[in-house]
C-alpha positions in Angstrom: 18.0 -9.6 4.9 17.1 -11.5 1.7 18.0 -14.4 -0.3 18.1 -14.3 -4.0 18.2 -17.4 -5.6 19.0 -17.3 -9.2 18.6 -20.3 -11.8 20.1 -19.3 -14.7 22.0 -21.2 -17.2 25.1 -22.4 -16.8 27.2 -20.2 -19.2 25.4 -17.2 -17.4 26.7 -18.2 -13.7 30.0 -16.3 -14.2 27.9 -13.1 -14.6 26.0 -13.4 -11.7 29.0 -14.5 -9.3 30.2 -10.9 -10.5 27.6 -9.4 -9.0 27.7 -11.7 -5.8 30.9 -10.7 -5.4 30.3 -6.5 -5.1 26.8 -7.1 -2.9 26.6 -10.1 -1.2 27.5 -11.0 2.5 27.8 -14.9 1.3 27.3 -17.0 -1.7 26.9 -20.4 -3.0 26.6 -22.3 -6.1 24.7 -25.6 -6.7 26.0 -28.2 -8.9 24.3 -28.1 -12.1 21.1 -29.5 -13.3 20.0 -31.6 -15.7 18.5 -29.2 -17.8 21.4 -27.4 -17.9 21.0 -25.0 -15.3 22.8 -23.8 -11.8 21.5 -21.8 -8.9 22.9 -19.3 -7.1 21.9 -17.9 -3.7 23.1 -15.0 -2.3 22.2 -13.1 1.0 22.1 -9.7 0.5 21.1 -6.7 2.9 17.5 -5.8 2.4 18.1 -1.9 1.1 20.7 -3.5 -1.3 18.3 -6.5 -3.0 17.0 -3.3 -5.3 20.4 -2.9 -6.7 21.2 -6.5 -7.2 17.6 -7.2 -8.7 18.3 -4.6 -11.3 21.6 -5.7 -12.4 20.3 -9.3 -12.5 17.4 -8.4 -14.9 20.0 -6.2 -17.1 22.7 -8.9 -17.1 20.3 -11.8 -17.7 17.7 -9.7 -19.8 18.3 -11.7 -23.1 19.3 -15.1 -21.0 16.4 -18.3 -21.5 14.8 -20.3 -18.6 15.9 -17.7 -16.0 14.3 -17.7 -12.5 14.9 -15.2 -9.7 13.4 -15.6 -6.6 13.6 -13.6 -3.6 12.8 -14.4 0.1 13.2 -12.9 3.2 15.1 -14.1 5.9 14.3 -13.5 9.6 18.1 -14.5 10.7 21.1 -16.8 9.7 23.8 -18.2 11.9 26.6 -17.3 12.4 25.3 -13.2 11.9 27.0 -11.8 8.6 28.5 -8.8 10.4 29.0 -7.1 6.9 25.3 -6.9 6.4 24.5 -6.1 10.1 26.6 -3.0 9.5 25.3 -2.0 6.5 21.7 -2.2 7.3 22.8 0.0 10.2 23.8 2.1 7.9 21.8 2.5 6.0 18.6 2.1 7.7 16.6 5.0 6.4 16.4 3.7 3.4 13.8 1.6 1.6 14.0 -2.0 3.1 11.7 -3.7 0.3 12.3 -3.9 -3.4 10.3 -3.2 -5.9 9.6 -6.0 -7.1 8.5 -7.2 -3.5 6.4 -4.1 -2.8 4.7 -4.6 -6.3 3.6 -8.1 -5.6 2.3 -7.1 -2.1 0.2 -4.2 -4.1 -1.1 -6.7 -6.5 -2.6 -8.8 -3.8 -3.9 -5.7 -2.3 -5.9 -4.2 -5.2 -7.6 -7.6 -6.3 -11.4 -7.1 -6.6 -12.4 -11.2 -6.0 -14.5 -12.6 -3.2 -12.4 -12.1 -0.1 -12.5 -8.6 -0.4 -16.1 -8.6 -1.4 -16.4 -10.5 2.0 -13.8 -8.2 4.0 -15.7 -5.1 2.9 -19.5 -6.9 3.2 -18.3 -7.6 7.5 -16.6 -4.4 8.1 -19.4 -2.6 7.1 -21.5 -4.4 9.4 -19.2 -4.1 12.3 -18.8 -0.4 11.5 -22.4 -0.1 11.6 -23.5 -1.6 14.5 -20.2 -0.2 16.5 -21.6 3.8 15.1 -25.4 3.1 16.1 -24.2 1.8 19.5 -21.8 3.9 20.3 -19.5 1.5 20.6 -15.9 3.1 20.1 -14.4 -0.7 20.8 -16.3 -2.0 17.6 -16.0 0.9 15.2 -12.3 0.2 16.0 -12.6 -3.3 14.9 -14.0 -2.1 11.7 -11.1 -0.3 11.0 -8.3 -2.5 11.5 -10.1 -4.7 9.2 -9.5 -1.5 6.9 -10.4 -3.7 3.2 -10.4 -0.2 1.2 -6.7 1.1 2.7 -5.3 -1.6 0.3 -6.3 -0.6 -3.0 -5.4 3.2 -2.2 -2.0 1.8 -1.5 -1.7 0.1 -4.6 -2.7 3.2 -6.1 -0.1 5.0 -4.8 2.3 2.3 -6.0 0.8 2.0 -9.7 1.1 5.6 -10.1 5.2 5.7 -8.7 5.7 2.7 -11.0 3.7 3.7 -14.0 1.7 0.4 -14.1 -1.6 1.4 -15.7 -3.1 -2.2 -15.3 -2.3 -1.7 -11.3 -3.6 2.1 -11.1 -7.2 0.8 -13.0 -7.7 -2.4 -11.1 -6.9 -0.4 -7.9 -9.3 2.6 -9.1 -11.8 -0.1 -10.0 -11.7 -2.4 -6.9 -11.7 1.5 -5.1 -14.7 2.0 -6.7 -16.5 -1.2 -5.8 -16.0 -1.3 -1.9 -17.1 2.3 -1.7 -19.8 1.2 -3.5 -20.9 -1.7 -1.8 -20.5 -0.1 1.9 -22.6 2.9 1.0 -25.3 -0.1 -0.2 -24.7 -2.4 2.5 -24.9 0.9 5.1 -28.2 2.1 3.5 -29.9 -1.5 3.9 -28.5 -1.1 7.6 -30.0 1.7 8.2 -33.6 1.4 6.6 -33.8 -1.9 8.9 -32.3 -0.5 11.8 -33.3 2.7 13.3 -30.8 5.2 13.3 -29.9 7.6 16.6 -28.4 10.7 14.7 -27.6 11.7 17.9 -24.3 9.5 18.7 -21.3 11.0 19.7 -19.9 8.4 17.2 -22.3 8.9 14.2 -21.9 13.2 14.7 -18.0 13.0 14.9 -17.8 11.3 11.3 -19.8 14.5 9.9 -17.2 16.8 11.6 -14.2 17.3 9.4 -11.6 20.2 9.9 -7.9 21.1 9.4 -7.0 18.6 11.9 -8.7 15.6 10.0 -6.7 16.8 6.8 -3.2 17.0 8.5 -3.9 13.5 10.4 -4.8 12.0 7.0 -1.7 13.4 5.3 0.5 12.3 8.5 -1.0 8.6 8.3 -0.9 8.3 4.4 2.8 9.0 4.8 3.2 6.6 7.4 1.5 3.8 5.5 4.1 3.7 2.8 6.7 4.2 5.3 5.6 1.0 7.1 5.3 -1.1 3.8 8.9 -0.2 2.6 10.9 -0.3 5.3 9.4 -3.5 6.0 7.5 -2.4 9.5 4.2 -3.7 8.9 3.2 -3.2 12.4 2.7 0.4 12.0 0.1 0.1 9.1 -2.0 -1.2 12.5 -1.9 2.3 13.5 -2.4 3.4 9.9 -5.9 2.0 9.9 -7.1 3.4 12.9 -5.8 6.8 12.3 -7.1 7.1 8.5 -10.5 4.8 8.7 -12.2 5.2 5.2 -15.5 2.5 6.4 -16.7 4.2 9.1 -16.8 8.1 7.4 -18.6 5.6 4.3 -20.7 3.8 6.9 -22.0 6.6 8.0 -22.5 8.4 5.3 -25.0 6.0 3.9 -26.9 5.5 7.3 -27.2 9.4 7.0 -28.7 9.7 3.5 -31.0 6.6 4.2 -32.3 8.4 7.2 -32.8 11.9 5.9 -30.1 14.2 7.4 -28.9 15.1 4.1 -26.7 18.1 5.6 -24.9 15.3 8.1 -24.4 13.0 4.6 -22.6 16.0 3.1 -20.1 16.4 6.4 -19.4 12.1 6.1 -18.6 12.9 2.3 -16.5 15.3 3.2 -14.4 13.5 5.7 -14.2 10.4 3.4 -13.3 12.3 0.5 -10.1 14.4 2.8 -9.1 10.8 4.0 -8.8 9.4 0.5 -7.1 12.0 -1.0 -4.9 13.0 1.6 -3.8 9.2 1.8 -3.4 9.4 -2.0 -1.3 12.7 -2.2 0.8 11.4 1.0 1.7 7.9 -0.4 2.5 9.4 -3.8 4.8 12.1 -2.4 6.7 9.7 -0.1 7.1 7.2 -3.1 8.8 10.0 -5.1 10.8 11.0 -2.2 12.0 7.7 -1.3 13.1 6.9 -5.0 10.7 4.0 -6.1 10.6 3.8 -9.3 10.9 0.9 -12.5 14.3 0.1 -13.7 14.9 0.9 -17.3 15.2 4.6 -18.2 12.3 4.7 -20.2 9.8 3.6 -17.8 11.3 6.1 -15.4 10.6 8.8 -17.8 7.1 7.6 -18.3 6.6 6.6 -14.4 7.8 10.1 -13.7 5.5 12.0 -15.6 2.7 9.7 -13.7 3.8 10.7 -10.7 4.0 14.5 -11.2 0.3 14.6 -12.9 -0.9 12.6 -10.2 0.8 14.7 -6.9 -0.6 17.7 -8.9 -4.1 16.4 -9.1 -4.2 14.9 -5.7 -3.1 18.4 -4.4 -5.8 20.6 -6.6 -8.4 18.2 -5.0 -6.7 18.9 -1.8 -7.3 22.6 -2.3 -11.1 22.5 -3.0 -11.5 20.2 -0.3 -10.0 22.8 2.2 -11.7 25.5 0.8 -14.9 23.7 1.1 -14.3 23.0 4.8 -13.5 26.8 5.3 -16.7 27.5 3.8 -18.6 25.0 5.9 
């Protein structure tokens, strides 16, 4: 359920109320403020919120001094039975609006100090776990998963045709992987690596099972964020881990084990490609896209090109796997 607060000039309140009467389970209006604006509060089913937001943006696009605020509602008393029924009837749809997804992915794509610190820490955790053959520690590095966010934000940017989000996601991805390789190589130089460690060797072996796992995990990642089931992301982080193979690549390179390094690189590439391919496909299948017709046309072209690109890379990677 969502609480949509619309702060609008008093003359536009009637338009907002017409939408509220059609889609809201309950709504109320505040008194007019000194600046001539009023606030309309609407309780809307989560899966219906996108329709309401699109309608508000269409009707109020020419109005000035308008603000729309969307908040998640965990519970309301008494229960609004109409919204509960709507939610059960459309439980397979997207529970997060375009604006909510965009706001969340904007945060995940930022190349800031917090991201770099997380990459630094997860690299150390993954390297220690791999070298010491400690499964629990490796899983800890997987759960931190700083590289997952930029890949998901890249897929959403493609689905929405948001070029700035796509470019920022690519930049953050490259910076994260680059920092991981440098740090892991430094750790391998200072700390002798036993290449017989099963955890290390496991990240140098890639097969069709790795492809299937990464595809399923990428699809699950998008479903988790669009349906609001954030707890699923923890399992995705472990299943399609990007940090351990990246760290293994750095450790093997500095150890002079180039054949094993190729295996780690191949596993990392498979995970990245499958994650993006599956994420793009699920966003496309769920109809996640921009609001206007012109933007939809551009975004559709963008996501078709992206799906084709990732599919071609996947075919090439599978050919390399068969060859190896």
